[in-house]
C-alpha positions as CSV (number, residue, x, y, z in Angstrom):
1,M,0.0,0.0,0.0
2,S,1.4,3.4,-1.0
3,T,0.4,7.0,-0.4
4,V,0.4,10.0,-2.8
5,T,1.8,13.3,-1.5
6,D,0.2,16.6,-2.8
7,P,3.0,18.7,-4.3
8,A,1.4,21.9,-3.1
9,N,1.7,20.7,0.4
10,S,5.2,19.5,0.2
11,E,7.9,21.3,2.1
12,V,10.2,21.6,-0.9
13,Y,7.5,23.3,-3.1
14,K,6.6,25.7,-0.3
15,A,10.2,26.6,0.2
16,T,10.7,27.3,-3.6
17,V,7.7,29.6,-3.8
18,R,8.7,31.4,-0.6
19,E,12.2,32.0,-2.1
20,K,11.0,33.4,-5.3
21,W,8.5,35.7,-3.6
22,D,11.1,37.0,-1.3
23,H,13.5,37.6,-4.3
24,A,10.8,39.5,-6.2
25,L,9.9,41.5,-3.1
26,H,13.5,42.3,-2.4
27,R,14.1,43.3,-6.1
28,M,11.2,45.8,-6.0
29,N,11.8,46.9,-2.4
30,G,15.5,47.3,-2.8
31,D,17.6,47.7,0.3
32,Q,15.0,49.8,2.1
33,P,13.4,48.6,5.3
34,G,9.8,47.4,5.4
35,I,7.8,48.2,2.2
36,S,9.1,51.7,1.7
37,G,11.0,50.5,-1.4
38,L,7.9,48.8,-2.8
39,M,6.0,52.1,-2.4
40,S,8.8,54.0,-4.3
41,F,8.5,51.4,-7.1
42,T,4.7,51.9,-7.2
43,E,5.1,55.7,-7.6
44,A,7.7,55.2,-10.3
45,W,5.5,52.8,-12.2
46,T,2.5,55.1,-12.0
47,L,4.6,58.1,-13.2
48,A,6.0,56.1,-16.1
49,Q,2.6,54.9,-17.2
50,K,1.2,58.4,-17.0
51,F,4.1,59.7,-19.1
52,L,3.8,57.1,-21.7
53,W,0.1,57.2,-22.1
54,P,-0.8,58.2,-25.8
55,R,-2.8,61.3,-25.1
56,D,-5.1,63.1,-27.5
57,I,-3.1,66.1,-28.8
58,R,-6.3,67.6,-30.2
59,H,-7.1,68.8,-26.7
60,V,-4.6,71.2,-25.1
61,S,-5.9,70.3,-21.6
62,D,-4.5,66.8,-22.0
63,K,-1.0,68.1,-22.3
64,L,1.0,67.3,-19.1
65,F,4.4,68.4,-18.0
66,F,6.9,66.2,-16.2
67,D,10.1,66.8,-14.2
68,Q,12.7,65.2,-16.4
69,A,15.0,64.4,-13.5
70,V,12.2,62.7,-11.6
71,L,11.1,60.9,-14.7
72,K,14.6,59.6,-15.4
73,D,14.9,58.3,-11.9
74,A,11.6,56.5,-12.2
75,F,12.6,54.7,-15.4
76,Q,15.9,53.8,-13.9
77,L,14.2,52.3,-10.9
78,I,11.8,50.2,-13.1
79,A,14.8,49.0,-15.2
80,K,16.7,48.1,-12.0
81,S,13.7,46.1,-10.8
82,R,13.7,44.3,-14.1
83,M,10.2,45.3,-14.9
84,L,10.9,47.4,-18.0
85,W,9.6,44.7,-20.4
86,I,6.3,44.7,-18.5
87,L,6.1,48.4,-18.8
88,V,6.8,48.2,-22.6
89,E,4.0,45.6,-23.0
90,C,1.6,47.9,-21.1
91,F,2.7,50.8,-23.3
92,V,2.0,48.8,-26.5
93,Q,-1.5,47.9,-25.2
94,D,-2.2,51.6,-24.4
95,L,-1.0,52.6,-27.9
96,R,-3.3,50.1,-29.6
97,K,-6.2,51.5,-27.5
98,Q,-5.5,55.1,-28.5
99,F,-4.5,54.7,-32.2
100,H,-8.1,55.0,-33.4
101,I,-7.7,58.7,-32.9
102,V,-4.8,58.8,-35.5
103,I,-6.8,56.6,-37.9
104,E,-9.8,58.9,-37.8
105,E,-7.6,61.8,-38.8
106,V,-5.9,59.8,-41.6
107,E,-9.2,58.7,-43.0
108,G,-10.4,62.3,-43.1
109,F,-7.3,63.5,-44.9
110,M,-7.5,60.6,-47.5
111,R,-11.2,61.4,-48.2
112,E,-10.3,65.0,-48.8
113,Y,-7.5,64.0,-51.2
114,E,-9.6,61.5,-53.1
115,A,-12.1,64.2,-53.6
116,T,-9.7,66.9,-54.7
117,T,-6.4,65.0,-55.8
118,N,-4.6,67.9,-54.2
119,V,-1.1,66.8,-53.0
120,E,-1.1,69.6,-50.4
121,V,-3.6,67.5,-48.5
122,I,-1.2,64.6,-48.3
123,K,1.6,67.0,-47.3
124,N,-0.6,68.3,-44.4
125,M,-1.5,64.7,-43.4
126,I,2.1,63.6,-43.2
127,I,3.1,66.7,-41.2
128,R,0.2,66.0,-38.8
129,L,1.2,62.3,-38.5
130,A,4.7,63.5,-37.5
131,E,3.1,65.6,-34.8
132,W,1.3,62.5,-33.4
133,W,4.6,60.6,-33.6
134,K,6.4,63.3,-31.7
135,A,3.7,63.6,-29.0
136,W,3.6,59.8,-28.4
137,A,7.2,58.8,-28.9
138,P,9.3,58.2,-25.8
139,V,12.4,60.3,-25.4
140,Q,15.7,58.8,-26.4
141,E,17.1,59.1,-22.9
142,L,14.6,56.4,-21.8
143,G,16.5,53.8,-23.8
144,S,16.4,52.3,-27.3
145,L,14.0,49.5,-26.3
146,L,11.1,51.8,-25.8
147,L,11.7,53.9,-28.9
148,T,12.2,50.9,-31.2
149,T,9.1,49.2,-29.9
150,F,7.1,52.4,-30.3
151,N,8.3,52.9,-33.9
152,T,7.4,49.4,-34.9
153,E,3.9,49.6,-33.4
154,F,3.2,53.1,-34.7
155,Q,4.2,52.3,-38.3
156,T,2.4,48.9,-38.2
157,H,-0.9,50.5,-37.2
158,L,-0.4,53.5,-39.5
159,F,0.4,51.6,-42.7
160,S,-2.5,49.2,-42.1
161,A,-4.8,52.1,-41.9
162,L,-3.6,53.9,-45.1
163,S,-5.9,53.5,-48.2
164,P,-4.7,51.9,-51.4
165,S,-4.5,55.3,-53.1
166,F,-1.8,56.6,-50.6
167,P,1.3,55.2,-52.5
168,G,0.3,57.1,-55.7
169,A,-0.5,60.2,-53.7
170,F,2.8,60.0,-51.9
171,K,4.7,59.6,-55.2
172,R,2.9,62.7,-56.6
173,L,3.9,64.6,-53.5
174,C,7.6,63.6,-54.0
175,E,7.4,64.6,-57.7
176,S,6.1,68.0,-56.8
177,T,9.2,68.7,-54.7
178,V,11.6,68.1,-57.7
179,G,13.0,71.3,-59.0
180,S,11.5,73.5,-56.3
181,E,12.8,74.7,-53.0
182,Q,13.1,71.8,-50.5
183,D,11.1,71.7,-47.3
184,P,13.3,70.0,-44.6
185,Q,10.3,69.7,-42.3
186,L,8.5,67.6,-44.8
187,W,11.4,65.2,-45.4
188,M,11.9,64.9,-41.7
189,A,8.3,63.9,-41.4
190,F,8.8,61.3,-44.1
191,D,11.7,59.9,-42.1
192,V,10.2,59.8,-38.6
193,I,7.0,58.0,-39.6
194,G,9.0,55.5,-41.7
195,L,7.8,56.5,-45.2
196,L,11.3,56.7,-46.7
197,D,12.2,53.2,-45.7
198,R,8.8,51.7,-46.6
199,Y,8.6,53.4,-50.0
200,E,12.3,53.6,-50.9
201,N,11.7,52.2,-54.4
202,L,8.9,54.6,-55.0
203,V,11.1,57.6,-54.0
204,A,13.8,56.3,-56.4
205,S,11.2,55.8,-59.2
206,V,10.5,59.5,-59.0
207,C,14.1,60.1,-60.1
208,Y,13.9,57.4,-62.7
209,E,10.9,58.9,-64.3
210,Q,12.4,62.4,-64.3
211,I,15.4,61.0,-66.1
212,D,13.2,59.1,-68.6
213,N,11.1,62.2,-69.3
214,R,14.2,64.4,-69.7
215,T,15.8,61.9,-72.0
216,H,12.8,61.6,-74.4
217,E,12.1,65.4,-74.3
218,T,15.6,66.5,-75.1
219,C,17.3,63.6,-77.0
220,A,14.6,62.0,-79.2
221,G,15.6,62.5,-82.8
222,V,18.6,64.6,-81.9
223,W,21.6,62.7,-83.4
224,N,24.0,65.5,-84.5
225,E,25.4,66.1,-81.0
226,Q,26.3,64.0,-78.0
227,M,23.5,64.2,-75.4
228,L,25.0,62.1,-72.6
229,P,27.2,64.9,-71.2
230,G,24.2,67.3,-71.1
231,L,22.0,64.7,-69.3
232,R,24.7,64.2,-66.7
233,G,25.0,68.0,-66.3
234,W,21.2,68.2,-65.8
235,M,21.5,65.5,-63.2
236,A,24.1,67.4,-61.3
237,D,22.1,70.6,-61.4
238,Q,18.5,69.4,-60.8
239,I,18.4,65.8,-59.4
240,V,21.5,65.7,-57.1
241,P,20.4,68.7,-54.9
242,W,17.0,67.0,-54.6
243,M,18.6,63.8,-53.5
244,I,20.3,65.3,-50.5
245,L,17.3,65.3,-48.2
246,P,16.0,61.8,-49.0
247,Y,19.4,60.2,-49.1
248,A,21.9,62.4,-47.2
249,R,19.8,64.3,-44.7
250,A,22.0,63.2,-41.8
251,A,25.2,64.7,-43.5
252,K,26.8,67.5,-41.6
253,T,29.3,68.6,-44.2
254,Q,29.4,68.8,-48.0
255,E,32.1,66.1,-48.1
256,E,30.0,63.8,-46.0
257,A,26.9,64.3,-48.1
258,K,29.0,63.5,-51.2
259,N,30.1,60.3,-49.7
260,M,26.6,59.4,-48.7
261,L,25.3,60.1,-52.2
262,S,28.0,58.2,-54.1
263,G,26.1,54.9,-54.0
264,I,22.7,56.2,-55.0
265,G,24.3,58.5,-57.5
266,T,25.9,55.6,-59.3
267,R,22.5,54.0,-59.5
268,F,21.0,57.1,-61.1
269,D,23.9,57.6,-63.5
270,Y,23.4,54.0,-64.6
271,H,19.7,54.8,-65.2
272,V,20.7,57.8,-67.3
273,C,22.8,55.5,-69.5
274,K,20.0,52.9,-69.6
275,S,17.4,55.5,-70.6
276,L,19.5,57.0,-73.3
277,C,20.5,53.5,-74.5
278,D,16.8,52.4,-74.7
279,L,16.0,55.5,-76.8
280,R,18.9,55.1,-79.1
281,T,18.2,51.4,-79.5
282,S,14.7,52.1,-80.6
283,E,16.0,54.7,-83.1
284,I,19.0,52.7,-84.3
285,F,17.6,52.0,-87.8
286,D,17.1,55.7,-88.5
287,I,20.4,56.6,-86.9
288,I,22.1,54.3,-89.4
289,V,20.1,55.8,-92.3
290,D,21.3,59.3,-91.2
291,Y,25.0,58.3,-90.9
292,P,27.5,60.0,-90.9
293,D,25.5,63.0,-89.5
294,S,24.4,60.8,-86.7
295,S,27.9,59.9,-85.5
296,P,27.6,61.8,-82.2
297,A,24.5,59.6,-81.3
298,L,26.6,56.5,-82.0
299,M,29.3,57.7,-79.6
300,D,26.7,58.2,-76.9
301,L,25.4,54.7,-77.6
302,K,28.9,53.3,-77.4
303,E,29.5,54.9,-74.0
304,C,26.1,53.8,-72.7
305,L,26.8,50.2,-73.7
306,L,29.9,50.2,-71.6
307,R,27.8,51.0,-68.5
308,V,24.6,49.1,-69.4
309,D,24.5,45.5,-70.7
310,M,22.0,46.0,-73.5
311,R,24.0,44.6,-76.4
312,G,21.5,41.7,-76.8
313,E,18.6,44.2,-77.0
314,L,20.4,46.3,-79.6
315,V,21.0,43.2,-81.8
316,S,17.4,41.9,-81.5
317,T,15.9,45.4,-82.2
318,L,18.1,46.0,-85.2
319,R,17.4,42.6,-86.7
320,R,13.7,43.1,-86.2
321,L,13.7,46.6,-87.8
322,N,15.8,45.3,-90.7
323,C,13.3,42.6,-91.4
324,K,10.4,45.0,-91.2
325,R,11.8,48.0,-93.0
326,L,14.6,46.7,-95.2
327,L,14.5,43.1,-96.1
328,H,11.3,42.9,-98.2
329,P,10.5,42.9,-102.0
330,G,9.6,46.6,-102.0
331,A,13.2,47.8,-101.1
332,D,15.6,48.5,-103.9
333,T,18.8,46.4,-103.9
334,K,21.0,49.4,-104.0
335,D,19.2,50.9,-100.9
336,I,19.6,47.6,-99.0
337,I,23.3,47.6,-99.8
338,T,23.7,51.2,-98.9
339,Q,22.0,50.6,-95.5
340,Y,24.1,47.5,-95.0
341,V,27.3,49.6,-95.6
342,S,26.1,52.3,-93.2
343,M,25.3,49.5,-90.7
344,I,28.9,48.2,-91.0
345,R,30.4,51.6,-90.4
346,C,28.0,52.4,-87.5
347,L,28.4,49.2,-85.7
348,R,32.2,49.4,-86.0
349,I,31.9,52.7,-84.1
350,I,29.8,51.1,-81.4
351,D,31.6,47.8,-81.2
352,P,35.1,47.9,-82.8
353,P,35.7,44.1,-82.4
354,G,32.7,43.5,-84.6
355,V,30.6,41.1,-82.5
356,L,27.4,43.1,-82.9
357,L,28.0,43.4,-86.6
358,H,28.5,39.7,-86.9
359,K,25.2,39.0,-85.2
360,V,23.2,41.6,-87.1
361,A,24.6,41.2,-90.6
362,D,23.8,37.5,-91.1
363,P,20.1,38.0,-92.2
364,V,21.0,40.9,-94.4
365,R,23.8,39.0,-96.1
366,R,21.5,35.9,-96.7
367,Y,18.8,38.2,-98.1
368,L,21.2,40.0,-100.5
369,R,22.6,36.6,-101.6
370,E,19.2,35.6,-102.8
371,R,18.7,38.9,-104.8
372,P,19.6,38.4,-108.5
373,D,20.9,42.0,-108.9
374,T,23.1,42.2,-105.8
375,I,26.3,41.4,-107.6
376,R,25.6,44.0,-110.3
377,S,24.9,46.7,-107.7
378,I,28.1,46.0,-105.8
379,V,30.1,45.9,-109.0
380,A,28.6,49.2,-110.2
381,S,30.0,50.8,-107.1
382,L,33.4,49.5,-107.9
383,V,33.5,51.2,-111.3
384,G,32.1,54.6,-110.2
385,E,28.3,54.1,-110.6
386,G,27.6,53.7,-106.9
387,G,30.0,55.8,-104.9
388,D,27.9,55.7,-101.8
389,F,29.3,52.2,-101.0
390,I,33.0,53.3,-101.0
391,D,34.7,55.9,-98.9
392,E,36.7,58.1,-101.2
393,N,39.3,58.6,-98.5
394,E,39.8,54.9,-98.1
395,P,42.6,53.7,-100.4
396,P,41.9,50.6,-102.4
397,Q,43.4,47.4,-101.0
398,P,43.3,43.7,-101.9
399,L,40.3,41.6,-100.9
400,Q,40.9,40.2,-97.4
401,M,39.5,37.0,-95.9
402,Q,40.9,37.3,-92.4
403,V,41.7,34.1,-90.4
404,E,43.1,33.6,-86.9
405,D,46.8,34.2,-86.5
406,Y,47.7,32.9,-83.0
407,S,51.4,33.8,-83.6
408,D,50.5,37.5,-83.8
409,P,51.8,39.2,-80.6
410,N,48.8,41.6,-80.6
411,W,46.3,38.7,-80.9
412,E,43.4,39.0,-78.5
413,P,40.8,36.3,-77.6
414,D,37.2,36.6,-78.9
415,P,34.9,38.8,-76.8
416,I,32.8,36.8,-74.3
417,D,29.6,37.3,-76.3
418,A,31.1,36.3,-79.6
419,G,29.5,33.4,-81.5
420,A,31.2,30.2,-82.5
421,E,31.9,31.5,-86.1
422,F,32.8,35.0,-85.1
423,R,36.2,35.0,-86.6
424,T,35.1,33.4,-89.9
425,N,34.8,35.8,-92.9
426,K,35.7,39.0,-91.0
427,P,37.2,41.3,-93.6
428,S,38.4,44.7,-92.7
429,D,37.3,47.0,-95.6
430,I,33.8,47.6,-96.9
431,I,34.4,46.1,-100.4
432,S,35.8,42.9,-98.9
433,T,32.8,42.6,-96.6
434,L,30.4,43.0,-99.6
435,V,32.3,40.5,-101.7
436,S,32.4,38.0,-98.8
437,I,28.6,37.7,-99.1
438,Y,29.3,35.1,-101.8
439,D,31.6,32.1,-101.5
440,S,33.6,33.1,-104.6
441,K,34.8,36.3,-106.2
442,D,34.4,34.8,-109.7
443,L,30.9,36.0,-110.0
444,F,32.1,39.6,-109.3
445,V,34.8,39.3,-111.9
446,K,32.3,38.2,-114.6
447,E,30.0,41.0,-113.7
448,L,32.9,43.4,-113.8
449,Q,33.7,42.3,-117.3
450,I,30.0,42.8,-118.4
451,L,29.6,46.2,-116.8
452,L,32.9,47.4,-118.2
453,A,31.9,46.1,-121.6
454,Q,28.7,48.2,-121.4
455,R,30.6,51.3,-120.3
456,L,33.2,51.0,-123.0
457,L,30.6,50.4,-125.8
458,A,28.8,53.5,-124.6
459,I,31.8,55.8,-125.0
460,T,31.8,57.7,-128.3
461,D,34.5,60.3,-127.8
462,G,37.4,57.9,-127.5
463,K,38.2,59.0,-123.9
464,F,38.9,55.9,-121.9
465,E,41.1,57.3,-119.1
466,K,38.4,56.8,-116.4
467,E,37.9,53.2,-117.4
468,R,41.7,52.6,-117.5
469,R,41.9,54.1,-113.9
470,N,39.1,51.8,-112.8
471,I,40.8,48.8,-114.1
472,E,44.0,49.7,-112.2
473,I,42.1,50.0,-109.0
474,L,40.3,46.7,-109.6
475,K,43.6,45.0,-110.1
476,V,44.6,46.1,-106.6
477,R,41.4,44.5,-105.2
478,F,41.0,41.4,-107.4
479,G,44.5,40.8,-108.6
480,E,46.2,40.9,-112.1
481,A,45.0,37.7,-113.6
482,P,41.1,38.1,-113.3
483,L,41.4,41.6,-114.9
484,Q,43.4,40.5,-118.0
485,V,40.2,40.2,-120.0
486,C,39.2,43.7,-119.1
487,E,42.6,45.0,-120.3
488,V,42.0,43.2,-123.6
489,M,38.6,44.9,-124.0
490,L,40.2,48.3,-123.3
491,R,42.9,47.6,-125.9
492,D,40.2,46.5,-128.4
493,M,38.6,50.0,-128.0
494,T,41.9,51.7,-128.7
495,D,42.7,49.4,-131.7
496,S,39.1,49.9,-133.0
497,R,39.7,53.7,-133.3
498,R,43.0,53.1,-135.2
499,T,41.4,50.6,-137.5
500,D,38.5,52.9,-138.3
501,Q,40.9,55.8,-139.0
502,H,42.7,53.6,-141.5
503,V,39.5,52.6,-143.2
504,Q,38.3,56.2,-143.3
505,A,41.6,57.2,-144.8
506,H,41.3,54.8,-147.7
507,R,37.5,55.0,-148.2
508,P,35.7,57.7,-146.3
509,T,32.3,56.6,-145.0
510,I,29.7,57.7,-142.5
511,L,29.9,54.4,-140.7
512,H,32.1,54.3,-137.5
513,P,31.8,50.9,-136.0
514,T,33.4,49.6,-132.7
515,I,35.4,46.6,-133.6
516,I,35.9,44.0,-130.7
517,S,37.4,40.6,-130.3
518,K,34.7,38.0,-130.1
519,H,36.5,35.6,-127.7
520,F,37.5,38.2,-125.1
521,W,34.2,40.1,-124.6
522,P,31.1,38.9,-122.7
523,A,28.2,37.6,-124.8
524,L,26.3,40.4,-126.5
525,Q,22.6,40.4,-127.1
526,A,22.0,38.2,-130.2
527,S,19.9,39.3,-133.1
528,K,19.5,38.3,-136.8
529,M,18.2,41.6,-137.9
530,K,18.9,42.6,-141.5
531,M,19.6,46.2,-142.4
532,P,17.9,47.3,-145.7
533,G,18.9,49.7,-148.4
534,Q,21.7,52.2,-147.9
535,F,22.6,50.8,-144.5
536,K,23.3,47.4,-146.0
537,E,25.4,48.9,-148.8
538,I,27.4,51.0,-146.4
539,M,28.2,48.0,-144.1
540,E,29.2,45.8,-147.1
541,E,31.7,48.5,-148.4
542,Y,33.2,48.9,-144.9
543,S,33.6,45.1,-144.6
544,K,35.5,45.0,-147.9
545,E,37.9,47.7,-146.8
546,F,38.4,46.1,-143.4
547,A,39.1,42.7,-145.0
548,A,41.8,44.3,-147.2
549,F,43.4,45.9,-144.1
550,K,43.2,42.8,-141.8
551,Q,43.2,39.8,-144.2
552,D,43.2,37.2,-141.4
553,K,40.0,38.5,-139.8
554,K,36.4,38.7,-140.7
555,L,34.0,41.5,-139.7
556,R,30.5,40.5,-138.6
557,F,28.1,43.4,-137.8
558,L,25.7,43.3,-134.9
559,S,23.1,45.3,-136.6
560,Q,20.9,45.8,-133.6
561,L,23.5,47.7,-131.6
562,G,24.6,51.3,-131.8
563,T,22.8,54.4,-132.9
564,V,22.1,56.1,-136.3
565,D,22.1,59.8,-137.0
566,L,19.3,60.5,-139.5
567,S,18.1,63.6,-141.4
568,I,14.6,62.8,-142.7
569,E,13.5,65.2,-145.5
570,L,9.8,65.3,-146.0
571,S,7.7,67.6,-148.2
572,D,7.2,70.4,-145.7
573,R,9.8,69.7,-143.0
574,T,13.2,68.1,-142.2
575,I,13.6,66.0,-139.0
576,D,17.1,65.4,-137.5
577,V,17.1,62.5,-135.0
578,T,19.4,59.9,-133.4
579,V,17.7,56.5,-133.1
580,P,18.6,52.8,-132.7
581,P,19.3,50.8,-135.8
582,L,15.8,49.1,-135.8
583,E,14.0,52.5,-136.0
584,A,16.4,53.6,-138.8
585,A,15.8,50.3,-140.7
586,I,12.0,50.8,-140.5
587,I,12.0,54.4,-141.8
588,E,14.4,53.3,-144.5
589,L,11.7,50.9,-145.9
590,F,9.3,53.9,-146.2
591,S,11.8,56.1,-148.1
592,D,12.2,56.6,-151.8
593,N,15.9,57.1,-152.2
594,E,18.1,55.4,-154.8
595,W,18.6,52.3,-152.7
596,T,14.9,51.6,-152.2
597,I,13.3,52.7,-155.5
598,G,12.2,49.6,-157.3
599,V,13.2,47.3,-154.3
600,F,10.6,48.4,-151.7
601,D,8.2,50.3,-153.8
602,K,5.5,50.5,-151.2
603,D,3.9,53.4,-149.4
604,K,2.3,51.3,-146.7
605,W,3.7,48.6,-144.5
606,S,2.1,46.3,-142.0
607,V,3.8,45.1,-138.8
608,D,4.1,41.5,-140.1
609,E,5.6,42.7,-143.3
610,L,8.2,44.8,-141.5
611,S,8.9,41.9,-139.2
612,K,9.5,39.5,-142.0
613,E,11.6,41.9,-144.1
614,L,13.9,42.9,-141.2
615,N,13.9,39.4,-139.6
616,V,12.9,41.0,-136.2
617,D,10.2,40.0,-133.7
618,A,6.8,41.8,-134.4
619,T,6.7,43.1,-130.8
620,A,10.0,44.9,-131.2
621,V,8.9,46.3,-134.6
622,R,5.7,47.6,-133.0
623,K,7.7,49.4,-130.3
624,A,10.1,50.9,-132.8
625,L,7.1,52.2,-134.8
626,E,5.9,54.1,-131.7
627,T,9.0,56.4,-132.1
628,W,7.9,57.6,-135.6
629,I,4.3,57.9,-134.6
630,D,5.3,60.1,-131.7
631,R,7.3,62.3,-134.0
632,G,4.5,62.6,-136.6
633,V,6.5,60.8,-139.3
634,L,4.2,57.7,-139.6
635,S,0.5,57.2,-139.3
636,E,-1.4,54.1,-138.5
637,T,-4.1,54.0,-141.2
638,E,-5.7,50.8,-140.0
639,S,-4.9,48.2,-137.4
640,N,-1.1,47.4,-137.6
641,V,-0.8,49.1,-141.0
642,F,1.3,52.3,-141.3
643,K,2.1,54.9,-144.0
644,L,4.5,57.8,-144.3
645,L,3.2,61.3,-143.7
646,E,4.9,63.6,-146.2
647,E,3.0,66.6,-144.9
648,A,2.2,67.4,-141.3
649,N,-1.5,67.7,-141.0
650,G,-4.3,67.1,-138.5
651,E,-3.9,63.4,-139.0
652,A,-0.3,63.6,-137.9
653,T,-1.3,65.6,-134.8
654,S,-4.0,63.1,-133.9
655,Q,-1.6,60.2,-134.2
656,S,1.1,61.9,-132.2
657,R,1.5,60.8,-128.6
658,P,3.1,62.3,-125.6
659,V,6.9,62.0,-125.5
660,A,6.6,60.2,-122.2
661,S,5.2,57.1,-123.9
662,R,8.3,57.0,-126.2
663,H,10.6,57.2,-123.1
664,A,8.8,54.3,-121.6
665,V,9.4,52.2,-124.6
666,I,13.1,53.1,-124.6
667,E,13.5,52.2,-120.9
668,E,12.2,48.7,-121.7
669,Q,15.0,48.0,-124.2
670,T,17.3,45.2,-123.3
671,P,20.9,45.9,-122.4
672,I,23.7,45.5,-125.0
673,V,25.5,42.8,-122.9
674,S,23.8,39.9,-121.3
675,S,24.0,40.0,-117.5
676,V,25.8,37.3,-115.5
677,Q,22.5,36.0,-114.2
678,L,21.1,35.6,-117.8
679,Q,24.2,33.8,-118.9
680,E,24.3,31.5,-115.9
681,A,20.6,30.8,-116.4
682,E,21.1,29.8,-120.0
683,Q,23.9,27.4,-119.0
684,M,21.8,26.0,-116.2
685,R,18.9,25.0,-118.5
686,V,21.0,22.0,-119.4
687,Y,20.4,20.7,-115.9
688,W,16.6,21.4,-115.8
689,K,15.7,17.8,-116.7
690,F,17.6,16.7,-113.6
691,I,15.8,19.2,-111.4
692,E,12.5,18.3,-112.9
693,G,13.1,14.6,-112.3
694,M,14.0,15.3,-108.6
695,L,10.9,17.4,-107.9
696,T,8.7,14.8,-109.8
697,N,9.9,11.9,-107.7
698,L,10.5,13.5,-104.4
699,G,7.8,16.3,-104.4
700,V,9.1,19.2,-102.3
701,L,12.8,20.0,-101.8
702,P,14.9,22.8,-100.2
703,L,17.5,24.5,-102.4
704,D,20.5,23.0,-100.5
705,R,19.1,19.4,-101.1
706,I,18.7,20.2,-104.9
707,Q,22.3,21.5,-104.9
708,T,23.6,18.3,-103.2
709,M,21.8,16.0,-105.7
710,L,22.9,18.1,-108.7
711,K,26.5,17.5,-107.9
712,F,26.1,13.9,-109.2
713,A,25.2,15.4,-112.7
714,P,28.0,15.4,-115.3
715,N,30.2,18.5,-115.2
716,Y,28.0,20.4,-112.7
717,T,30.2,23.0,-111.0
718,R,27.6,25.7,-110.1
719,T,27.3,27.3,-106.6
720,I,24.1,27.3,-104.6
721,E,23.8,31.1,-105.4
722,Q,23.9,30.4,-109.1
723,L,21.3,27.6,-108.6
724,G,19.1,30.0,-106.7
725,V,19.2,32.5,-109.6
726,F,18.2,29.8,-112.0
727,M,15.3,28.5,-109.8
728,E,14.1,32.1,-109.4
729,A,14.0,32.4,-113.2
730,A,12.1,29.2,-113.4
731,R,9.6,30.5,-110.9
732,R,9.0,33.6,-112.9
733,E,8.4,31.4,-115.9
734,G,5.8,29.4,-113.9
735,L,7.7,26.1,-113.9
736,V,8.1,25.9,-110.1
737,T,6.7,27.5,-106.9
738,V,8.4,28.2,-103.6
739,N,7.0,28.4,-100.1
740,N,9.2,28.9,-97.0
741,G,12.3,27.9,-99.0
742,M,10.7,24.6,-100.3
743,W,10.6,24.2,-104.1
744,K,8.1,22.1,-106.0
745,L,6.9,21.8,-109.6
746,N,4.0,24.0,-110.7
747,K,1.3,21.6,-111.9
């Protein structure tokens, strides 16, 4: 049998309780006899509670005055008695009971603001809240515990009572202080009630928005001067003085304020660069168009990119703008190349290593490679017909295909954001960059020969110095060997003048042909046109004299080329004109001179008759007839039947057409020399059966797959660019269609 002892009745338990009670009583009573110390503690507690009580400052009668020395002694006694935490808890409870007074005033202010949107209401509310804080806050001499606890409780209750519209109102109030005389009392109020800490990002956003607005107002579209120094100057004059109160209000000296502002100042300078970089990035396409006048804007952008990592945004923006505004069928090839050249120069200013250019240029280069007239436009710039591509101050230099040279003592590794193929095809000068669009320079050499042939054949005064100089420059770029054919052509032109002078010396004639070597000139436009009457007689006489002079050579006239100076004598007028040979041949058939009387004894000719007699397509004949109709020399009596108008009358006037129509006809005439694309297309027709068989059996194929399979065809050596030109020609003829780079037969 066992018994259970009640702990409350045990001697040990009683002794423990008695010991704790005596210790607490001794702590509050101190060393004083009896309960005199306990009574002193009670007086101190009562005084402290009365002092800390959150009184209503709206009533002056509630304002009490305390002896600071007595008050300090009271708090020291409470702290010595280890009862300060209890006092703090009581103070917090009293604060919660009284805070409804503050909330009532806050709600009144916010209702007034929402009704008027006047920021002065918010300013008055914040100053009033600072008064409540000052009236309720314990003095610092009472210790940090009380003040810290009070701040936490005061701000917690205050922020929970603020309406959702307060942050916006507070931001507007901060914005109203920028550029005006600062109110230290207001910023002190911000600080004491905790607004600066709670809305730190919002205060900073005021500066950010001021910077953004200033950037767009002063810098948008202004590219002919550097704007970054001016923005930084504006920051120093307008924003930095404003920043002192929110960010360096505790500074006592100018040097101390400068040190305190260094961190936040760096943030705002970063935002200045970011804002200007955003603006220039959005304007980059037009800045490139305006180059070189926009060089200062490029220097700003370069400096901003050193501070702000926005290279990726610049690349993506420029690629997107290129696709939208440049790389489309409506843009002229020369304009695309001009913009590409400007892009090269601009991006080299921004990023000398060329990483940005490498990333941006790829879509432009691929698009230019697919255009059939790209090579011709580039070549035209090389011979003086497109000077916008070449810097006149840049001396000609050989084409460069730069590769890595790790033995170079000045070698530097690729930039960190460079792609895997960054060093591939990175020429230094503009022409090398343009030529590197294609895998081989042979296409450019062929086009050079064609363009030079056209220019030489167009020269009538015998002055070839400009072309000779062009050839010397091109030798520097392409080398001696590829330009040998061009030298032969130039020599042919000189020899042609000497040959003509010899013929004229032995048998004077009005015919002055340009005599060229068949095997060294590009293919000329073929024609089987037969010149009638006096033209035929003159050419035959010239051929006989040429054969006597150069017995080992035979002269074959290309009757469709050149020009003829005519003097047409009619009954009432004489017309002097310079026309192509076809127009001259047509009007010859209508004449009644000694060469045509009895041979072409007709006063009317139909289009079909003229076509048969001259061995020329009827469409070309019809276009040539338009010239004489416009000049009132011929008249169309009935459909496709024409007669000569010896006298100018009303009929001639009614048949005459505006000169513009004649110009339109002339502009449609085919060039003297076949282009590289036409020559390549003619040669590629041999392989059409192979391509047709592929697309018949396999359906839809990309261009690179067609190129791979064609390599199995006999003697196929064409590049994918040449194949692309041929497929584009086939598409225009309706043989194939293309969709997203996939080719198929057009059924």
